[in-house]
N, C-alpha and C positions, 0 to 999 in steps of 0.2 A: 743365532741367538735363541735361548730358551729360558724357561722359568727356572730360577735358582732358588731353592727353598731357603727361608730365613729361619734363624733360631726363634724368632718371634712370629706369631701368627698375624696375618694381615686381616683387618676388619674393614668391610665396606658396608655402610648402611646410610640411610638418609630419609628425606621426606619430600613429598611433592609440595611445592610452594603455592598452596592454594589459600593461605591465610595463616594467622598465628596458631601456634600449637596449643594443645589443651591437656587437661589432667590425664586423659587416657594415654596420650603420647608419653607423658612423664612416667606413668606406671609401667607401660608396656615396653618402652625402649630407652628413654632419656636417662633414667636412673642407671640402667645397665651400661649405657655408653660411658657415663661418668665413672663408674666403677672399673670398667675394662681399660680405660684409655692409657693408664700408666704401665700396663703389662703387655700391650699389643701395639702394633702399628695401625692406627685407626684413621680412616678417612670417612668424613661425613659429606654426603652429596646433597646439595640444595637442588632438587630435581625440577628445575623450572621448565625444562623442555617436556618432561613427562607430564607436568601439570597441564600442558596445553591439550593433551589427548581428549579430555572431556570438559575443558574450560576455555575453548578457543574464543567463545563469545566475549570473554573478559579481556582479551588482548587489546592493548592500546588505551586502557582506561586508567592506568597508573601514570602519574606525572613524574614520579621518581623521588627517592628518599632525600637526596641532597637539595632538590629544589623546594622541599617542604610543602609541596602542593597536593600530596595525597599518599596513600599507603603504597609501599612496595613490598610485596609478599616475600621476596627473596630476603630482604633486610629483616622483615618481621621474624622469619624463622631463624635467621642468624642470631638475632637478639635473644630469642628463646633458648637457643643452644648455649650461648654464653651465660645467660642468666641462670640456667639450670646447673651450670658447673663444668661445661666443656672447656678445657684448657687449650687454647690455640697453640701453646708451646709444645704440646705433645699430640694433639689431634689436628689433622689437616681438614679444614672446611673448604670445599670446592663448590663453585657454581657450575652446574651441568652445561650451560650454554657457552661457557668459557673453554670447554674441552672438546674441540671438533672431532677428535679421534673417536669419541663415543658415538656420534652420529654416523661416522663412516663404518665403524664396526657393527652398528645396528643394521645398516643396509647389507653388509656382508653376511651377517648371521641369518638374515631372512632367507638365504639360500640353503640353510642347513636345518630348516624347520618347515613343516607343511601347514597349510591353512587349517586342515582338519585337526592337527595337533594343537594349534592355538585355540581353536574353538572348543576343544575338550578340556582346556585348563579350567578347573573348577573355580578358581579365584576370579578369572576373567568372566566366566559365565555368571557368577553371582553379581559382579559389578554391573554387567550388561543388564541383568534383570532389575537391579536396584535403580538404575538410571533410566529404565524404560527404553533402551536403544532398540532392542529386538534386531531386525535386519538392517536398521539404519545406523548400526554401530559405526563410528568413524574408523577408518582403516588404521589410523595411528593408535587408537585405543586397543583394537584387536591385536596389534603387533607389539604392544609395549612390553610383553614378556621378553621378546628378543632384545629390545632396548635395555631392559633391566639386566639381561645376560651380558650385554656389552659393558654396562656399568661395573658389574661384579668382576668380570674377567679382565677388563682393562686395568684395574688396580691389582690384579693377581690375588684377589681376596680368597682366603681360605675359611673365613668365618663371616656369617651374615646374621647379626642379631635382628630378629624379626618375629612377628607374631606367627602362631601356628598356621594361620590362614595363608601365609606366604610360602609355605613349604612346597606347593606345586610350582611356584615360580623358580625356586632354587633348583628343584629337580629338572625343570626344563632347561635352565642354564647349564646344569651339569650334562644333560643330554647333548647340547650343542658343543660343549667342551670335548666330550668323548668322540663326537663325530669329526671334529676338526683334528683332534689328536690321531684318530685312525686314518684320516685323509693324508696327513703328512707323515704318518708312521713314527711319531715321536711325541712325547708328552711335553708339549710347549706351553700348555695351560693347565693350571691346577683346578681340581674340583673344589667346591665350597660346601661347608656344612652350615646348616641353620642353627642358630643359638636362640632358643625360645625363652622368654622371660618367665619367672615363676608366677607372675600375675597374668591371667588371660585378658582378653579384650574386655574392657569395661562396658557394661550395658549403659544405654541412655538413662538419664535420671528418671524418665517416666516409665522405664521398664520395657519400652517398645523398641526392640532391636539394639544395635550397638551404638555407642557414642559416635557421632558423626558430625564433622564440620559442615558438610554439604546439607545435612538435614537440620542443622541448627540446634543439635542436642548435646552441647558441650559446656564444660567449665574451663575457660581459658586460663593460661598460666599468668595472665595479668589481671584476673578477676579481682574486684574489690571485696572487702570483707562482707559488705552488704549483698553483693551479687552472689557470693558463695552461700550466704545464709538463705537468700531467697530460693536458690535452686535446691538446696538440701531440704528445706522445709516442704517443698513440693514433691519430694522423691516418693517413688512407689515403694510401699512396704508390703503389708498383708491386708487386703481389703476386708477380710473377716475379723481382723483384730480391732474390734471397735472399742472395747474397754480395756483398761490396763490389766485387769484380772483375766481377760480372755487368753487362752493359749494361742500363740502366734507361730507362723511358719517362717523359718529361716531361709529355706531354699527359695530362690527367686526374689528374695527381699533385697532390693537395690542398696539400701543403707548398709546392710551387713556385708554385701559384696565390696562396697567401698571401704568399710572398716577393715576388712581382711587385707585390702590392697595397701592402705595407708597408715593404719594404726599400729605402731610398733609394740603396743602392750597386748600381745597376742593372748596371754592367759586371761586378762580382763575381758577381752572380746569373747573368748570361749565361755566365760562365766555368764556374760550377758546373753549369749545365745541360749544357754540352758535355761536361764530364768525367763527369757522371752517365750520359749517353747512351753514352759510350765504355766506361764501366766504370772504377771507381777511386774513387767517392765513395759512402760508406754512408748509409743512411737516417738513422741516429742523428746523423751529422754535420750533415745538413740540418736535422733537427728541433732540434738544439741551437742552430743559428744562428737559426731562426725563434723559438724561445723567447726568446732575447735581444732580438730585434727587437720582438716583441709586448710583452714586459715593459717595454721602453723607451717604447713608445707608450702603454700603459695606466697605468703607474705614476703619471705626473703627473696624468692625468685622475682616477684613483682618489683621489689625495691632495686635489685641488681639490674633488672631489665631497664628500669627508668634511668639508672646511672649510665649504662652502656648506650642508651638512646641519646644521651647528651653528648656522646663522643662519636659522631658519624665518621670522622676521618679515621679513627682507630678501627672501627668495624670494617670500613672499606679497605684499609691496609691488610687486615686479616684475610679478607676475600681475595685481594690481589696476590698475596703471598701463596695462598692455597691454589690459586689458578696457575701460578708458575710451577709449583711443585707437582700439581695434578697433571698439567699438560706434559711435563717431562716424562712422567711415568706412563701415562696413557698413550702418548705418541710412541714410546719405546715398545709397548706391547703391540700396538698396531703394526709397526714395522716388522716386528718379529713374526707375526701371523702372515703378513703379506710376503715376506721373504720365503717362508716355508710353503706357502701356497703358490708361489711363482707369479705373484701379481706385479705387473710392470710399474716401475717408478723411474723417473729421470734421475733422481738422486736419493 
C-alpha cells in the first residue's frame, strides 16, 4: 500500500484547543480555510493532545459541554470553526484524541529525528523562551514537531495553511517523510507545502509582541461590540502623534496593521495613511473606523456561534462523523508505514 496522488490537494491544518479562537486566527487562517474548502480535500484538526504539551495543569478542570457545567475548549474551537464559515459537508473536523494512529505515528517518528534537531527548531526555541521553560521544558513540548509531522502525514496532506513561523515545522515534517521514504526505498508518504496567508501574524493591541491567547492580548471571535470598542480605543498608534496636525508614523501603528488586515476598502486606507503621515488625521478617527470594520466582521460570526451553541447534539454529530472518517484515513496510513517498515502486527 502506498500514497496515491489525488486530483485534488489535501489540506491538513488546525488549532490547539487552549480556548476560543480570536481575530488573529481569523485573519491568519480561518478566512483562508473557508476560501479553500470547496476546491480541496480539507481536514481540520482540533489538537487537544498537542494542547496538553504546555497546559497540562489545566487537565481535569472542564466538566464537559453536554453537562453544561463549564467550558470545553474542543467544543469552543469547533463552534468558532462553524461560525466562521467552515462547512462540515466539505471540510472534515477531527478531534486529535479520537485518532489513536496519530499518537502511534508520533512515537514512531521520534526514531527518525534527533534531540539536537528538535532543539534547533526556531519555532520551538521561541516558544520555549516565551514560556520561560529553559531546561525544564516538558518532553512532550520539545517533541511536538514530531507529533505535528504525524498529523500532517497521517492525512497524507500536501498543503498546510499556516503562518510563516510554522515553516520550520513543515520542513521538519518533510525531513521525516524523506527519511522514511529512503528507509523503505519507496515514496509511501508525500511531502507537504506550507501555504502562508496574505496577512501576517497580527500584533497585540498594545503593540507589544504578537496577539496571544496565553498572554491575554486578543480580540475573541465572540467579542461584543463594546468589548471591540474598548480594545480598539486602547490600541497603540504613534506616541509622538499628539495633535491631529502632527505628522504620524504608519509603520508600527497597530491600528493601520489591523485596517490592512480587515478593511476591504484598500484605497481609502491608503489615502488615510498618506494624510496621517502628512498630518491632518487624528488617532480617534482611525480607531472609530477600525471599530466599525471589526464589528462588521465579528458580529455575524458571533451570532452564528450563538446559534450553533444552542445545538450541541448537531456539533457532537459533526465531530463523531469527523472521527470516523479521520480514523479510517489515519489508520490506513499507519498500516501502510508499518507494512513497509516491517513492523509486526497480529492482523
